[in-house]
C-alpha positions in Angstrom: 1.5 2.0 17.8 0.8 0.3 14.6 -2.3 -0.2 12.3 -3.4 -2.5 9.4 -4.7 -0.6 6.5 -6.1 -1.4 3.1 -5.3 0.4 -0.1 -5.2 -0.8 -3.7 -6.7 -4.2 -2.7 -3.6 -5.0 -0.4 -3.3 -4.8 3.3 -0.2 -3.2 4.9 1.0 -3.0 8.5 2.1 0.6 9.1 3.5 2.7 12.0 4.1 6.4 12.6 7.1 7.7 10.8 7.4 4.6 8.5 7.7 5.0 4.7 5.5 2.4 2.9 5.1 1.5 -0.9 1.5 1.2 -1.9 -0.2 0.8 -5.2 -0.1 4.0 -7.2 -2.5 6.6 -5.8 -3.7 9.7 -7.9 -1.9 12.2 -5.5 1.0 14.3 -6.5 4.4 14.3 -4.5 4.0 16.5 -1.3 0.2 15.9 -1.0 -1.4 14.7 2.2 -3.4 11.5 2.0 -5.9 10.1 4.3 -6.8 6.4 4.3 -10.0 5.4 6.2 -10.0 1.7 5.6 -8.2 0.8 9.0 -8.8 -2.9 9.9 -6.7 -3.2 13.1 -4.9 -0.8 15.6 -2.6 -1.8 18.4 -1.6 0.8 21.1 0.4 -0.8 23.8 -2.0 -3.3 25.4 -5.1 -1.5 23.7 -6.3 -3.6 20.7 -9.0 -2.6 18.2 -10.3 -4.9 15.6 -12.8 -3.6 13.0 -15.7 -5.4 11.5 -14.5 -5.1 8.8 -13.1 -1.6 9.5 -12.8 0.7 12.5 -15.4 3.6 12.4 -13.8 6.8 12.8 -10.2 5.6 12.4 -7.9 6.9 9.7 -4.3 6.9 9.0 -2.8 10.3 7.5 0.4 10.3 5.5 2.3 12.4 2.9 3.3 11.3 -0.6 7.0 11.2 -0.7 7.8 9.7 -4.1 6.2 8.0 -7.0 7.9 5.5 -9.4 7.8 2.2 -10.8 9.2 -1.2 -9.5 11.6 -3.5 -11.0 10.9 -5.3 -14.3 9.1 -8.7 -14.2 9.5 -10.9 -17.2 6.7 -13.1 -18.4 8.0 -15.7 -20.9 5.7 -18.3 -22.5 6.9 -21.0 -24.8 5.6 -24.2 -26.4 8.1 -26.7 -27.5 8.6 -27.8 -31.0 5.9 -25.4 -32.3 8.0 -22.1 -32.8 5.8 -20.3 -30.2 7.6 -17.9 -28.0 6.2 -14.6 -26.3 8.2 -12.4 -24.0 6.6 -9.4 -22.3 7.7 -7.2 -19.4 5.8 -5.4 -16.8 6.8 -2.6 -14.1 4.2 -1.9 -11.6 3.7 1.7 -10.5 3.9 2.6 -6.8 3.5 5.6 -4.4 5.7 5.8 -1.4 3.9 7.2 1.7 5.4 8.6 4.9 3.0 7.8 7.7 2.5 10.9 9.8 -0.3 10.0 12.1 -2.7 7.2 13.1 -6.0 8.6 14.3 -8.5 6.6 16.4 -11.6 8.3 17.7 
């Protein structure tokens, strides 16, 4: 059984027992999270597609870890002008363990 959920403006394919890194959530480590934006659920041969989401469906998970991803460097330069800009960015994430996919 797997589902397609949306959180943080991105969509993720998740299944029970899986650990997924999503955009940072405002929940501390160990807290339970319920995501109700479920777009697609497959259970064997039973397929449910939302319009845009499935009413009454949710994915329950537990926050396992919070952290920051690897550094991405943005470098700008204009030749012969002496213009150089270097900036780094580390995107925050929340690691969720998917406990249960609930479809009513």
